[in-house]
Jmol script that loads the backbone (N, CA, C; Angstrom):
load data "model"
ATOM      1  N   MET A   1       0.856  -1.191   0.000  1.00  0.00           N
ATOM      2  CA  MET A   1       0.000   0.000   0.000  1.00  0.00           C
ATOM      3  C   MET A   1       0.887   1.235   0.000  1.00  0.00           C
ATOM      4  N   PRO A   2       0.583   2.210  -0.861  1.00  0.00           N
ATOM      5  CA  PRO A   2       1.418   3.416  -0.917  1.00  0.00           C
ATOM      6  C   PRO A   2       1.330   4.221   0.386  1.00  0.00           C
ATOM      7  N   GLU A   3       2.396   4.942   0.642  1.00  0.00           N
ATOM      8  CA  GLU A   3       2.454   5.776   1.848  1.00  0.00           C
ATOM      9  C   GLU A   3       1.530   6.986   1.688  1.00  0.00           C
ATOM     10  N   PHE A   4       0.911   7.383   2.791  1.00  0.00           N
ATOM     11  CA  PHE A   4       0.025   8.547   2.797  1.00  0.00           C
ATOM     12  C   PHE A   4       0.824   9.800   2.492  1.00  0.00           C
ATOM     13  N   ASP A   5       0.329  10.606   1.577  1.00  0.00           N
ATOM     14  CA  ASP A   5       1.007  11.840   1.174  1.00  0.00           C
ATOM     15  C   ASP A   5       0.120  13.028   1.546  1.00  0.00           C
ATOM     16  N   SER A   6       0.344  13.579   2.734  1.00  0.00           N
ATOM     17  CA  SER A   6      -0.516  14.671   3.199  1.00  0.00           C
ATOM     18  C   SER A   6      -0.358  15.926   2.341  1.00  0.00           C
ATOM     19  N   ALA A   7       0.796  16.116   1.750  1.00  0.00           N
ATOM     20  CA  ALA A   7       1.014  17.298   0.907  1.00  0.00           C
ATOM     21  C   ALA A   7       0.057  17.306  -0.283  1.00  0.00           C
ATOM     22  N   SER A   8      -0.159  16.152  -0.895  1.00  0.00           N
ATOM     23  CA  SER A   8      -1.069  16.109  -2.048  1.00  0.00           C
ATOM     24  C   SER A   8      -2.515  16.352  -1.599  1.00  0.00           C
ATOM     25  N   PHE A   9      -2.861  15.899  -0.402  1.00  0.00           N
ATOM     26  CA  PHE A   9      -4.196  16.171   0.129  1.00  0.00           C
ATOM     27  C   PHE A   9      -4.350  17.652   0.442  1.00  0.00           C
ATOM     28  N   ASP A  10      -3.311  18.274   0.945  1.00  0.00           N
ATOM     29  CA  ASP A  10      -3.343  19.717   1.223  1.00  0.00           C
ATOM     30  C   ASP A  10      -3.552  20.511  -0.058  1.00  0.00           C
ATOM     31  N   ILE A  11      -2.852  20.117  -1.114  1.00  0.00           N
ATOM     32  CA  ILE A  11      -2.989  20.790  -2.408  1.00  0.00           C
ATOM     33  C   ILE A  11      -4.411  20.610  -2.939  1.00  0.00           C
ATOM     34  N   ALA A  12      -4.923  19.386  -2.870  1.00  0.00           N
ATOM     35  CA  ALA A  12      -6.283  19.124  -3.345  1.00  0.00           C
ATOM     36  C   ALA A  12      -7.310  19.916  -2.537  1.00  0.00           C
ATOM     37  N   ALA A  13      -7.094  20.026  -1.223  1.00  0.00           N
ATOM     38  CA  ALA A  13      -8.014  20.789  -0.375  1.00  0.00           C
ATOM     39  C   ALA A  13      -8.010  22.267  -0.756  1.00  0.00           C
ATOM     40  N   GLU A  14      -6.844  22.812  -1.041  1.00  0.00           N
ATOM     41  CA  GLU A  14      -6.754  24.212  -1.464  1.00  0.00           C
ATOM     42  C   GLU A  14      -7.459  24.422  -2.801  1.00  0.00           C
ATOM     43  N   GLN A  15      -7.301  23.458  -3.706  1.00  0.00           N
ATOM     44  CA  GLN A  15      -7.968  23.548  -5.007  1.00  0.00           C
ATOM     45  C   GLN A  15      -9.487  23.466  -4.830  1.00  0.00           C
ATOM     46  N   ALA A  16      -9.939  22.577  -3.959  1.00  0.00           N
ATOM     47  CA  ALA A  16     -11.373  22.436  -3.701  1.00  0.00           C
ATOM     48  C   ALA A  16     -11.934  23.710  -3.085  1.00  0.00           C
ATOM     49  N   LYS A  17     -11.188  24.296  -2.152  1.00  0.00           N
ATOM     50  CA  LYS A  17     -11.624  25.539  -1.523  1.00  0.00           C
ATOM     51  C   LYS A  17     -11.733  26.656  -2.552  1.00  0.00           C
ATOM     52  N   ALA A  18     -10.732  26.783  -3.407  1.00  0.00           N
ATOM     53  CA  ALA A  18     -10.737  27.831  -4.431  1.00  0.00           C
ATOM     54  C   ALA A  18     -11.914  27.650  -5.385  1.00  0.00           C
ATOM     55  N   LYS A  19     -12.187  26.413  -5.776  1.00  0.00           N
ATOM     56  CA  LYS A  19     -13.308  26.130  -6.683  1.00  0.00           C
ATOM     57  C   LYS A  19     -14.630  26.479  -6.019  1.00  0.00           C
ATOM     58  N   LEU A  20     -14.792  26.099  -4.754  1.00  0.00           N
ATOM     59  CA  LEU A  20     -16.032  26.389  -4.046  1.00  0.00           C
ATOM     60  C   LEU A  20     -16.232  27.895  -3.878  1.00  0.00           C
ATOM     61  N   GLU A  21     -15.169  28.601  -3.521  1.00  0.00           N
ATOM     62  CA  GLU A  21     -15.254  30.060  -3.384  1.00  0.00           C
ATOM     63  C   GLU A  21     -15.622  30.719  -4.715  1.00  0.00           C
ATOM     64  N   ALA A  22     -15.030  30.251  -5.808  1.00  0.00           N
ATOM     65  CA  ALA A  22     -15.344  30.798  -7.133  1.00  0.00           C
ATOM     66  C   ALA A  22     -16.793  30.494  -7.503  1.00  0.00           C
ATOM     67  N   ASP A  23     -17.230  29.267  -7.235  1.00  0.00           N
ATOM     68  CA  ASP A  23     -18.603  28.891  -7.547  1.00  0.00           C
ATOM     69  C   ASP A  23     -19.600  29.717  -6.737  1.00  0.00           C
ATOM     70  N   LEU A  24     -19.278  30.005  -5.487  1.00  0.00           N
ATOM     71  CA  LEU A  24     -20.156  30.834  -4.662  1.00  0.00           C
ATOM     72  C   LEU A  24     -20.294  32.243  -5.241  1.00  0.00           C
ATOM     73  N   GLN A  25     -19.247  32.728  -5.878  1.00  0.00           N
ATOM     74  CA  GLN A  25     -19.279  34.068  -6.464  1.00  0.00           C
ATOM     75  C   GLN A  25     -20.036  34.116  -7.792  1.00  0.00           C
ATOM     76  N   THR A  26     -20.022  33.011  -8.528  1.00  0.00           N
ATOM     77  CA  THR A  26     -20.571  33.029  -9.886  1.00  0.00           C
ATOM     78  C   THR A  26     -21.901  32.301 -10.035  1.00  0.00           C
ATOM     79  N   ALA A  27     -22.306  31.562  -9.028  1.00  0.00           N
ATOM     80  CA  ALA A  27     -23.538  30.772  -9.129  1.00  0.00           C
ATOM     81  C   ALA A  27     -24.761  31.678  -9.155  1.00  0.00           C
ATOM     82  N   PRO A  28     -25.803  31.244  -9.853  1.00  0.00           N
ATOM     83  CA  PRO A  28     -27.065  31.977  -9.793  1.00  0.00           C
ATOM     84  C   PRO A  28     -27.568  32.018  -8.342  1.00  0.00           C
ATOM     85  N   ALA A  29     -28.389  32.992  -8.027  1.00  0.00           N
ATOM     86  CA  ALA A  29     -28.831  33.208  -6.643  1.00  0.00           C
ATOM     87  C   ALA A  29     -29.460  31.971  -6.015  1.00  0.00           C
ATOM     88  N   ASP A  30     -30.300  31.244  -6.753  1.00  0.00           N
ATOM     89  CA  ASP A  30     -30.946  30.069  -6.171  1.00  0.00           C
ATOM     90  C   ASP A  30     -29.945  28.957  -5.883  1.00  0.00           C
ATOM     91  N   VAL A  31     -28.967  28.798  -6.748  1.00  0.00           N
ATOM     92  CA  VAL A  31     -27.929  27.793  -6.533  1.00  0.00           C
ATOM     93  C   VAL A  31     -27.052  28.202  -5.350  1.00  0.00           C
ATOM     94  N   ARG A  32     -26.706  29.474  -5.301  1.00  0.00           N
ATOM     95  CA  ARG A  32     -25.892  29.983  -4.187  1.00  0.00           C
ATOM     96  C   ARG A  32     -26.600  29.755  -2.859  1.00  0.00           C
ATOM     97  N   LYS A  33     -27.905  29.967  -2.828  1.00  0.00           N
ATOM     98  CA  LYS A  33     -28.681  29.744  -1.606  1.00  0.00           C
ATOM     99  C   LYS A  33     -28.577  28.278  -1.168  1.00  0.00           C
ATOM    100  N   GLY A  34     -28.674  27.361  -2.116  1.00  0.00           N
ATOM    101  CA  GLY A  34     -28.532  25.934  -1.808  1.00  0.00           C
ATOM    102  C   GLY A  34     -27.131  25.583  -1.324  1.00  0.00           C
ATOM    103  N   MET A  35     -26.135  26.205  -1.943  1.00  0.00           N
ATOM    104  CA  MET A  35     -24.750  25.960  -1.523  1.00  0.00           C
ATOM    105  C   MET A  35     -24.530  26.437  -0.090  1.00  0.00           C
ATOM    106  N   ILE A  36     -25.039  27.608   0.211  1.00  0.00           N
ATOM    107  CA  ILE A  36     -24.888  28.156   1.561  1.00  0.00           C
ATOM    108  C   ILE A  36     -25.634  27.282   2.568  1.00  0.00           C
ATOM    109  N   TYR A  37     -26.802  26.774   2.186  1.00  0.00           N
ATOM    110  CA  TYR A  37     -27.539  25.865   3.054  1.00  0.00           C
ATOM    111  C   TYR A  37     -26.669  24.654   3.405  1.00  0.00           C
ATOM    112  N   MET A  38     -26.048  24.052   2.394  1.00  0.00           N
ATOM    113  CA  MET A  38     -25.215  22.870   2.633  1.00  0.00           C
ATOM    114  C   MET A  38     -24.005  23.206   3.507  1.00  0.00           C
ATOM    115  N   LEU A  39     -23.405  24.366   3.289  1.00  0.00           N
ATOM    116  CA  LEU A  39     -22.273  24.773   4.119  1.00  0.00           C
ATOM    117  C   LEU A  39     -22.688  24.926   5.578  1.00  0.00           C
ATOM    118  N   LYS A  40     -23.843  25.513   5.790  1.00  0.00           N
ATOM    119  CA  LYS A  40     -24.343  25.683   7.162  1.00  0.00           C
ATOM    120  C   LYS A  40     -24.744  24.347   7.774  1.00  0.00           C
ATOM    121  N   TRP A  41     -25.344  23.468   6.968  1.00  0.00           N
ATOM    122  CA  TRP A  41     -25.701  22.130   7.446  1.00  0.00           C
ATOM    123  C   TRP A  41     -24.450  21.393   7.912  1.00  0.00           C
ATOM    124  N   PHE A  42     -23.419  21.403   7.071  1.00  0.00           N
ATOM    125  CA  PHE A  42     -22.169  20.730   7.414  1.00  0.00           C
ATOM    126  C   PHE A  42     -21.580  21.325   8.689  1.00  0.00           C
ATOM    127  N   SER A  43     -21.555  22.651   8.765  1.00  0.00           N
ATOM    128  CA  SER A  43     -21.000  23.327   9.937  1.00  0.00           C
ATOM    129  C   SER A  43     -21.751  22.974  11.210  1.00  0.00           C
ATOM    130  N   SER A  44     -23.052  22.788  11.111  1.00  0.00           N
ATOM    131  CA  SER A  44     -23.834  22.507  12.311  1.00  0.00           C
ATOM    132  C   SER A  44     -23.670  21.073  12.800  1.00  0.00           C
ATOM    133  N   TRP A  45     -23.217  20.169  11.954  1.00  0.00           N
ATOM    134  CA  TRP A  45     -23.108  18.762  12.324  1.00  0.00           C
ATOM    135  C   TRP A  45     -21.695  18.219  12.495  1.00  0.00           C
ATOM    136  N   TYR A  46     -20.685  18.866  11.940  1.00  0.00           N
ATOM    137  CA  TYR A  46     -19.378  18.216  11.880  1.00  0.00           C
ATOM    138  C   TYR A  46     -18.736  17.967  13.238  1.00  0.00           C
ATOM    139  N   MET A  47     -19.039  18.788  14.231  1.00  0.00           N
ATOM    140  CA  MET A  47     -18.436  18.563  15.550  1.00  0.00           C
ATOM    141  C   MET A  47     -19.035  17.343  16.257  1.00  0.00           C
ATOM    142  N   THR A  48     -20.286  17.030  15.987  1.00  0.00           N
ATOM    143  CA  THR A  48     -20.910  15.882  16.649  1.00  0.00           C
ATOM    144  C   THR A  48     -20.900  14.623  15.785  1.00  0.00           C
ATOM    145  N   ALA A  49     -21.050  14.770  14.479  1.00  0.00           N
ATOM    146  CA  ALA A  49     -21.103  13.602  13.602  1.00  0.00           C
ATOM    147  C   ALA A  49     -19.757  13.283  12.961  1.00  0.00           C
ATOM    148  N   GLY A  50     -18.885  14.267  12.844  1.00  0.00           N
ATOM    149  CA  GLY A  50     -17.575  14.048  12.230  1.00  0.00           C
ATOM    150  C   GLY A  50     -17.595  14.298  10.733  1.00  0.00           C
ATOM    151  N   HIS A  51     -16.516  14.888  10.250  1.00  0.00           N
ATOM    152  CA  HIS A  51     -16.459  15.259   8.834  1.00  0.00           C
ATOM    153  C   HIS A  51     -16.445  14.050   7.899  1.00  0.00           C
ATOM    154  N   LYS A  52     -15.857  12.942   8.317  1.00  0.00           N
ATOM    155  CA  LYS A  52     -15.825  11.771   7.435  1.00  0.00           C
ATOM    156  C   LYS A  52     -17.225  11.199   7.232  1.00  0.00           C
ATOM    157  N   ARG A  53     -17.974  11.083   8.318  1.00  0.00           N
ATOM    158  CA  ARG A  53     -19.336  10.570   8.193  1.00  0.00           C
ATOM    159  C   ARG A  53     -20.201  11.506   7.355  1.00  0.00           C
ATOM    160  N   LEU A  54     -20.070  12.805   7.584  1.00  0.00           N
ATOM    161  CA  LEU A  54     -20.845  13.766   6.797  1.00  0.00           C
ATOM    162  C   LEU A  54     -20.444  13.713   5.325  1.00  0.00           C
ATOM    163  N   GLY A  55     -19.158  13.569   5.070  1.00  0.00           N
ATOM    164  CA  GLY A  55     -18.692  13.442   3.696  1.00  0.00           C
ATOM    165  C   GLY A  55     -19.289  12.224   3.017  1.00  0.00           C
ATOM    166  N   ARG A  56     -19.354  11.107   3.754  1.00  0.00           N
ATOM    167  CA  ARG A  56     -19.953   9.893   3.197  1.00  0.00           C
ATOM    168  C   ARG A  56     -21.431  10.101   2.889  1.00  0.00           C
ATOM    169  N   ILE A  57     -22.132  10.817   3.782  1.00  0.00           N
ATOM    170  CA  ILE A  57     -23.543  11.121   3.552  1.00  0.00           C
ATOM    171  C   ILE A  57     -23.699  11.935   2.267  1.00  0.00           C
ATOM    172  N   CYS A  58     -22.871  12.957   2.109  1.00  0.00           N
ATOM    173  CA  CYS A  58     -22.944  13.818   0.921  1.00  0.00           C
ATOM    174  C   CYS A  58     -22.683  13.032  -0.352  1.00  0.00           C
ATOM    175  N   VAL A  59     -21.661  12.196  -0.344  1.00  0.00           N
ATOM    176  CA  VAL A  59     -21.324  11.405  -1.535  1.00  0.00           C
ATOM    177  C   VAL A  59     -22.447  10.426  -1.841  1.00  0.00           C
ATOM    178  N   ASP A  60     -22.972   9.765  -0.810  1.00  0.00           N
ATOM    179  CA  ASP A  60     -24.051   8.800  -1.015  1.00  0.00           C
ATOM    180  C   ASP A  60     -25.281   9.477  -1.598  1.00  0.00           C
ATOM    181  N   LEU A  61     -25.679  10.612  -1.050  1.00  0.00           N
ATOM    182  CA  LEU A  61     -26.849  11.318  -1.564  1.00  0.00           C
ATOM    183  C   LEU A  61     -26.611  11.890  -2.954  1.00  0.00           C
ATOM    184  N   ALA A  62     -25.404  12.301  -3.245  1.00  0.00           N
ATOM    185  CA  ALA A  62     -25.090  12.799  -4.596  1.00  0.00           C
ATOM    186  C   ALA A  62     -25.224  11.670  -5.621  1.00  0.00           C
ATOM    187  N   LYS A  63     -24.806  10.475  -5.235  1.00  0.00           N
ATOM    188  CA  LYS A  63     -24.950   9.318  -6.145  1.00  0.00           C
ATOM    189  C   LYS A  63     -26.408   8.967  -6.359  1.00  0.00           C
ATOM    190  N   LYS A  64     -27.225   9.108  -5.313  1.00  0.00           N
ATOM    191  CA  LYS A  64     -28.634   8.765  -5.407  1.00  0.00           C
ATOM    192  C   LYS A  64     -29.459   9.841  -6.118  1.00  0.00           C
ATOM    193  N   ASN A  65     -28.919  11.038  -6.219  1.00  0.00           N
ATOM    194  CA  ASN A  65     -29.643  12.169  -6.821  1.00  0.00           C
ATOM    195  C   ASN A  65     -28.812  12.861  -7.889  1.00  0.00           C
ATOM    196  N   PRO A  66     -28.503  12.159  -8.974  1.00  0.00           N
ATOM    197  CA  PRO A  66     -27.686  12.808 -10.021  1.00  0.00           C
ATOM    198  C   PRO A  66     -28.469  13.926 -10.686  1.00  0.00           C
ATOM    199  N   SER A  67     -27.704  14.901 -11.169  1.00  0.00           N
ATOM    200  CA  SER A  67     -28.378  16.044 -11.823  1.00  0.00           C
ATOM    201  C   SER A  67     -28.734  15.732 -13.251  1.00  0.00           C
TER     202      SER A  67
END
end "model"
wireframe off; spacefill off
backbone 0.3
color backbone group
């Protein structure tokens, strides 16, 4: 199994953050409202449920609800 490379995860996280910030600036108002809802939902649960579990929930629901 390859060794964990935290640097590549850090780079990917920065790229994800930049993309999300850009999308928040350019998204139509209704989409932006939904994005902000999800950000607040995540923020309200991550301390008690954990970011990994919440991430799994998001991925699972995204698979079940393709656009």
